C-alpha positions in Angstrom: -30.1 31.8 -9.9 -27.7 29.0 -11.0 -27.3 25.8 -9.1 -24.3 25.7 -6.8 -21.4 23.6 -8.0 -20.6 20.8 -5.6 -17.0 19.5 -5.2 -16.6 15.8 -5.9 -15.2 13.6 -3.2 -13.5 10.3 -3.4 -15.9 7.4 -2.9 -14.9 4.1 -1.3 -17.4 2.3 -3.5 -15.0 3.1 -6.5 -12.5 0.7 -4.9 -15.0 -2.1 -5.5 -15.7 -1.1 -9.1 -14.4 -4.0 -11.4 -13.0 -1.5 -13.9 -11.1 0.5 -11.2 -10.3 -1.8 -8.3 -7.1 -3.2 -9.9 -5.3 0.1 -10.0 -7.2 2.7 -8.0 -5.9 3.8 -4.6 -7.2 6.5 -2.1 -4.6 9.0 -1.0 -4.9 11.7 1.6 -4.3 15.3 0.5 -5.0 18.7 1.9 -8.4 18.7 0.2 -9.3 15.3 1.6 -9.0 12.0 -0.3 -8.0 12.0 -3.9 -7.5 9.1 -6.4 -4.1 7.7 -7.4 -3.2 5.2 -10.0 -1.0 2.4 -8.7 0.4 1.7 -12.2 1.2 5.2 -13.3 1.6 7.0 -10.0 -0.6 9.7 -11.3 -2.8 11.7 -8.9 -6.3 12.2 -10.4 -9.3 14.4 -9.6 -12.0 12.6 -7.7 -14.4 12.5 -10.7 -15.7 9.2 -11.9 -15.4 10.2 -15.5 -11.8 11.2 -15.1 -11.0 7.8 -13.6 -12.7 6.0 -16.5 -10.8 8.2 -19.0 -7.5 7.5 -17.3 -8.2 3.8 -17.4 -8.4 4.0 -21.2 -5.4 6.2 -21.7 -2.4 5.0 -23.6 0.1 5.6 -20.7 -2.1 3.6 -18.3 -2.5 0.7 -20.7 1.3 0.5 -21.3 2.1 0.6 -17.6 -0.6 -2.0 -16.9 0.9 -4.4 -19.4 4.4 -4.0 -17.9 3.2 -4.4 -14.3 1.0 -7.4 -14.9 3.8 -9.3 -16.7 6.1 -9.0 -13.7 6.0 -12.1 -11.4 4.9 -11.4 -7.9 7.3 -12.2 -5.1 5.9 -14.1 -2.2 7.6 -13.9 1.2 7.2 -16.5 3.9 5.9 -14.9 7.0 8.1 -15.6 10.0 6.2 -17.1 12.8 6.4 -15.3 16.2 6.9 -18.6 18.0 10.3 -19.2 16.4 11.3 -15.6 17.0 10.5 -15.9 20.7 12.4 -19.1 21.0 15.5 -17.6 19.3 15.4 -14.6 21.6 15.2 -16.9 24.6 18.1 -19.0 23.4 20.3 -15.8 23.0 19.3 -14.6 26.5 20.0 -18.1 28.0 23.4 -18.3 26.2 24.3 -14.8 27.5 23.3 -15.6 31.0 25.3 -18.9 31.1 28.5 -17.6 29.4 28.8 -14.1 30.9 30.9 -13.6 33.9 29.2 -12.3 37.0 31.9 -9.6 37.4 31.2 -8.2 34.0 27.6 -7.6 34.9 28.5 -5.6 38.0 30.9 -3.2 36.2 
């Protein structure tokens, strides 16, 4: 009797693999988690060999070069303190400059 064939599942340890962690991403699908390439946008089977083969493919190498050459944009995170102060200023201005009769109507 032949051995039963087991379906491969995505492993979170692959996200730590030095050869894969730069581009590998886990994506939910109807069959569970599958692998996706951040550079190519390709959905891959959850087989370690397929992931290694994709990393060496011509398409992946070209996309990797293009993406790594692009400068990364950094955004300054807005502090919540300034946002709260600004909202308080608007509320105070509205309260001081709005007629009482307008609020009743």
